[in-house]
C-alpha positions as CSV (number, residue, x, y, z in Angstrom):
1,M,23.8,4.9,-2.1
2,G,19.7,5.7,-1.6
3,K,17.9,5.3,1.3
4,L,14.3,3.7,2.1
5,A,13.3,6.0,5.0
6,L,9.7,5.4,5.6
7,A,7.1,2.5,5.3
8,A,3.8,2.5,6.3
9,K,0.4,0.3,5.6
10,I,-2.0,3.4,4.9
11,T,-5.7,3.8,4.4
12,H,-7.7,5.4,1.0
13,V,-11.0,5.4,2.2
14,P,-13.0,7.3,-0.2
15,S,-14.9,8.8,2.7
16,M,-12.1,10.5,3.5
17,Y,-12.6,13.0,0.6
18,L,-16.3,12.7,1.4
19,S,-15.5,14.5,5.1
20,E,-14.2,17.6,3.6
21,Q,-17.8,18.1,2.0
22,G,-20.5,19.9,3.4
23,G,-23.1,17.9,4.8
24,P,-24.0,14.6,7.9
25,R,-20.5,13.4,6.8
26,Q,-18.3,16.5,7.4
27,G,-15.5,16.2,9.3
28,T,-16.1,12.2,10.1
29,R,-12.7,10.8,8.7
30,Q,-10.5,13.7,10.1
31,D,-8.4,11.5,12.0
32,A,-7.5,9.7,8.8
33,I,-6.6,12.6,7.0
34,D,-4.8,13.7,10.1
35,G,-2.8,10.2,9.6
36,H,-1.7,11.2,6.5
37,R,-0.5,14.5,6.7
38,E,1.4,13.2,10.3
39,I,3.2,10.6,8.0
40,G,3.8,13.0,5.1
41,Q,5.5,15.4,7.6
42,R,7.8,12.7,8.5
43,C,8.2,11.8,5.9
44,R,9.6,15.6,5.0
45,E,11.8,15.3,8.3
46,L,13.5,12.6,7.0
47,G,14.5,14.0,3.4
48,V,12.3,12.0,1.1
49,D,12.2,13.1,-2.1
50,T,9.6,10.2,-3.8
51,L,6.5,8.3,-2.6
52,V,6.1,5.1,-3.9
53,V,2.9,4.0,-3.8
54,F,1.5,0.0,-3.9
55,D,-2.1,1.2,-4.8
56,T,-5.0,-1.9,-4.2
57,H,-6.8,-0.2,-6.6
58,W,-4.7,-0.6,-9.5
59,L,-5.9,-4.0,-11.4
60,V,-3.4,-6.0,-13.8
61,N,-3.9,-9.3,-14.9
62,A,0.2,-10.2,-15.9
63,N,3.5,-8.7,-14.5
64,Y,3.7,-5.6,-12.2
65,H,3.6,-2.2,-13.3
66,F,5.4,0.9,-12.3
67,N,3.3,4.2,-13.2
68,C,6.0,6.6,-13.5
69,A,5.1,9.7,-15.9
70,A,6.8,13.0,-15.8
71,E,3.4,14.3,-14.4
72,F,0.1,13.6,-13.3
73,K,-2.7,16.1,-13.6
74,G,-6.4,15.9,-13.8
75,R,-10.1,15.1,-12.5
76,Y,-10.8,11.9,-11.4
77,T,-14.2,10.4,-10.1
78,S,-14.6,6.5,-8.9
79,N,-16.2,4.3,-11.5
80,E,-16.7,2.1,-8.4
81,L,-18.0,5.0,-5.6
82,P,-18.9,7.9,-8.1
83,H,-21.0,9.6,-5.1
84,F,-18.1,9.2,-3.0
85,I,-15.5,10.8,-5.1
86,A,-16.3,13.1,-8.0
87,N,-14.2,15.6,-9.5
88,L,-11.3,15.1,-7.5
89,D,-8.7,17.1,-8.7
90,Y,-4.6,16.2,-8.6
91,D,-1.2,17.6,-9.6
92,F,1.9,16.1,-8.5
93,P,5.4,15.4,-10.3
94,G,6.1,11.6,-11.0
95,N,9.5,10.5,-11.2
96,P,10.2,8.2,-14.5
97,G,14.2,7.4,-13.8
98,L,13.6,6.0,-10.3
99,G,10.3,3.9,-12.2
100,E,12.5,2.6,-14.8
101,L,15.4,1.9,-11.6
102,L,12.6,-0.4,-9.8
103,A,11.9,-2.1,-12.6
104,R,15.0,-3.1,-14.1
105,G,16.0,-4.1,-10.4
106,C,12.8,-6.3,-10.3
107,N,13.4,-8.4,-13.6
108,E,17.1,-8.8,-12.3
109,M,15.6,-10.4,-9.4
110,G,13.9,-12.7,-11.8
111,V,10.1,-10.9,-10.9
112,E,8.9,-9.7,-14.1
113,A,8.0,-5.7,-13.9
114,L,7.5,-2.8,-16.9
115,A,8.0,1.1,-16.0
116,H,5.7,3.1,-17.8
117,P,7.3,6.9,-18.2
118,R,5.6,7.9,-21.0
119,T,2.0,6.8,-20.4
120,T,-1.4,8.3,-20.7
121,L,-2.2,5.9,-17.7
122,A,-4.2,7.9,-14.7
123,P,-3.2,6.6,-10.8
124,E,-6.2,4.9,-9.0
125,Y,-7.4,6.4,-6.0
126,G,-5.3,4.2,-4.1
127,T,-2.7,6.9,-5.0
128,L,-4.5,9.8,-5.3
129,V,-6.5,10.2,-1.9
130,P,-3.3,9.4,-0.2
131,M,-1.4,12.0,-2.1
132,R,-4.4,15.1,-1.7
133,Y,-3.2,15.0,1.7
134,M,0.2,14.0,2.0
135,N,1.1,16.0,-1.2
136,A,-1.2,18.9,-1.7
137,D,1.7,21.3,-2.4
138,R,3.5,19.1,-4.9
139,H,6.6,18.3,-2.8
140,F,7.1,14.8,-3.7
141,K,7.4,12.9,-6.7
142,V,5.4,9.9,-7.1
143,V,5.7,6.3,-8.3
144,S,2.7,4.0,-8.1
145,V,3.1,0.3,-8.4
146,S,-0.3,-1.9,-9.3
147,A,-1.1,-4.2,-6.1
148,L,-4.8,-5.6,-6.8
149,C,-2.8,-8.6,-8.6
150,T,-5.0,-10.8,-10.0
151,V,-3.4,-13.8,-10.8
152,H,0.1,-13.3,-8.8
153,Y,1.6,-15.3,-6.1
154,L,2.6,-13.7,-2.3
155,D,5.9,-14.6,-2.6
156,D,6.6,-12.8,-6.1
157,S,4.8,-9.7,-3.9
158,A,7.2,-9.8,-1.3
159,R,9.9,-10.3,-3.8
160,L,9.2,-7.8,-5.5
161,G,9.4,-5.2,-2.2
162,W,12.7,-7.1,-1.4
163,A,14.0,-6.2,-4.9
164,M,12.8,-2.5,-5.3
165,R,14.2,-1.5,-1.3
166,R,17.9,-3.4,-3.1
167,A,17.4,-1.0,-6.1
168,V,17.0,2.4,-4.2
169,E,19.6,1.3,-2.3
170,Q,22.4,0.2,-4.6
171,H,21.4,2.4,-7.5
172,Y,18.9,5.4,-6.1
173,P,20.7,9.1,-5.6
174,G,18.1,9.7,-3.3
175,T,15.4,9.1,-0.3
176,V,12.2,7.7,-0.8
177,A,9.4,6.3,1.2
178,F,7.2,3.3,0.4
179,L,3.4,3.3,0.9
180,A,1.1,-0.1,1.2
181,S,-2.1,1.5,0.5
182,G,-4.7,-0.5,1.0
183,S,-7.2,-1.9,4.0
184,L,-7.0,-5.1,6.4
185,S,-10.7,-7.0,6.0
186,H,-11.8,-5.4,2.8
187,R,-15.7,-6.9,2.8
188,F,-17.9,-4.3,2.1
189,A,-21.2,-3.7,3.3
190,Q,-24.2,-5.6,1.7
191,N,-25.8,-3.8,-1.0
192,G,-28.5,-1.7,0.6
193,L,-26.5,-1.9,4.2
194,A,-23.8,0.7,3.3
195,P,-24.9,3.6,5.4
196,E,-25.6,1.1,8.9
197,Y,-22.3,0.3,8.2
198,A,-20.5,3.3,7.5
199,F,-18.4,3.3,10.7
200,K,-18.4,-0.6,11.5
201,I,-16.8,-3.6,10.5
202,W,-19.1,-6.3,8.4
203,S,-18.4,-8.9,10.9
204,P,-17.5,-9.5,14.8
205,F,-15.2,-12.3,13.1
206,L,-13.2,-10.1,10.8
207,E,-13.3,-7.4,13.5
208,A,-11.8,-9.6,16.1
209,L,-9.0,-11.0,13.2
210,D,-8.4,-7.3,12.5
211,R,-7.2,-6.8,15.9
212,K,-5.5,-10.1,16.6
213,V,-3.4,-9.0,13.5
214,I,-3.0,-5.0,15.0
215,E,-2.1,-6.5,17.7
216,L,0.7,-8.7,16.3
217,W,2.4,-6.0,14.2
218,Q,2.5,-3.9,17.4
219,R,4.4,-6.6,19.4
220,G,6.7,-6.8,16.3
221,D,5.7,-10.5,16.1
222,W,6.0,-10.5,12.1
223,K,7.1,-14.0,11.6
224,T,3.6,-15.0,13.4
225,F,2.1,-12.8,10.6
226,C,3.9,-13.5,7.8
227,G,2.9,-17.4,8.7
228,M,-0.9,-16.5,8.6
229,L,-0.8,-14.1,6.2
230,P,-2.1,-16.3,3.0
231,E,-4.9,-17.1,5.0
232,Y,-5.8,-14.1,6.4
233,A,-5.8,-12.3,2.9
234,A,-8.5,-15.0,1.7
235,K,-10.2,-15.5,5.2
236,G,-9.9,-11.9,5.8
237,H,-10.6,-10.5,2.3
238,G,-7.9,-8.7,2.0
239,E,-7.6,-5.8,-0.2
240,G,-6.0,-6.5,-3.4
241,F,-5.4,-9.9,-1.8
242,M,-2.9,-8.1,0.5
243,H,-0.4,-8.1,-2.4
244,D,0.5,-4.3,-1.1
245,T,1.3,-6.1,2.1
246,A,3.4,-8.7,1.3
247,M,5.4,-6.2,-1.0
248,L,5.9,-3.9,1.9
249,L,6.7,-6.3,4.3
250,G,9.1,-8.1,1.2
251,A,10.9,-4.8,1.9
252,L,11.3,-4.9,5.1
253,G,13.0,-8.5,5.7
254,W,9.5,-10.3,5.8
255,S,9.6,-13.2,8.7
256,D,12.9,-12.0,9.8
257,Y,11.5,-8.1,10.6
258,D,10.8,-7.9,14.1
259,A,10.5,-3.7,14.4
260,P,7.0,-3.2,16.4
261,A,4.8,-1.1,14.3
262,E,3.1,2.5,15.4
263,V,-0.4,3.5,14.9
264,V,-1.1,6.9,14.0
265,T,-4.5,6.4,13.4
266,P,-6.2,3.9,15.3
267,Y,-8.1,0.9,13.7
268,F,-11.9,2.2,12.5
269,G,-14.6,0.6,10.4
270,A,-15.5,1.9,7.1
271,S,-18.8,0.9,5.4
272,G,-18.1,-2.8,6.5
273,T,-14.1,-2.5,6.3
274,G,-11.3,-2.5,8.5
275,Q,-8.8,0.4,8.0
276,I,-5.8,2.0,10.1
277,N,-2.4,3.9,9.2
278,V,0.4,2.6,10.5
279,V,3.9,3.1,10.2
280,L,6.9,0.4,10.2
281,P,10.1,1.8,11.2
282,V,12.6,0.5,8.6
283,T,16.0,-1.7,9.9
284,P,18.5,-2.9,8.3
285,Q,18.7,-6.1,5.9
286,T,21.4,-7.8,7.7
287,G,22.8,-11.0,5.5
288,A,19.4,-11.5,3.8
289,A,19.8,-13.9,1.1
290,V,18.7,-13.7,-2.4
291,P,15.0,-14.8,-3.0
292,Q,14.0,-17.4,-5.2
293,P,11.1,-18.5,-7.1
294,V,8.7,-21.3,-5.2
295,A,9.1,-24.4,-7.2
296,S,5.7,-25.8,-6.7
297,R,2.6,-23.5,-6.2
298,A,-0.7,-25.3,-6.2
299,D,-2.7,-22.7,-4.1
300,G,-2.7,-19.8,-6.4
301,Y,-2.0,-16.7,-5.1
302,T,-2.2,-17.8,-1.7
303,R,0.8,-19.2,-1.6
304,V,3.7,-17.4,-0.3
305,A,7.4,-18.1,0.7
306,T,8.1,-18.8,4.1
307,R,11.4,-16.8,4.3
308,L,13.2,-14.5,1.8
């Protein structure tokens, strides 16, 4: 019935907004901004009506949540980095029907989720920054998904992504894109050193780790990556514990997925963290069994199912 037309792992670094302002940082993130605009243009060409954003800045302590109000409009200042994002205006439509459909589909698959169509909850900047460049003209509706999950298992996030795609394809009369909004390694520069690391990765180890991951992605070796994701999320300081990445790969087929990734904005450093814009081609999920919860999960959030 419906279609998942595009999937991408995207950056949301606040220095993109700073890059618009006058001063020494002006224009320094134009490559990342151009990558967002390119992904937005591809979504338009594919007939996408709604962007579903897995937002690693939306912290939740229970369940998964969909912010699917009818309208999102306001002015945002980051409590985390108010000197980077201050008074950012946003205005774009939501999609309450899709949010409720997604939550229903996830609950049917045994992943507890709640939709919030009538809420005053504002999106976080993991959604707001990409929408500034992909959706300035309000072309797309938007649903934001909680992806900074503090007491959740990566296997559940993978199953959430799988259930969301299933709900779209079986019940939604439209076309969507899934965007995992989060970094690769996410070790911020130590306080006092941020200017020195404005365009660098915090450590050679983290940079080497990120570059190896990108190599696996470009080869389409998702089986290897899925096997290393729990340790990568922990030892690589993954943003939001990399639940956004687990959701995206769950939607694409997890370790059975084998399409090579396309880098749109090459890997770059930002305040010590590793960033990228990359498109993951959507391929058919043939013969996928319904994923089941893992019975024994002593490893906490780092435990992940080996296969959907």
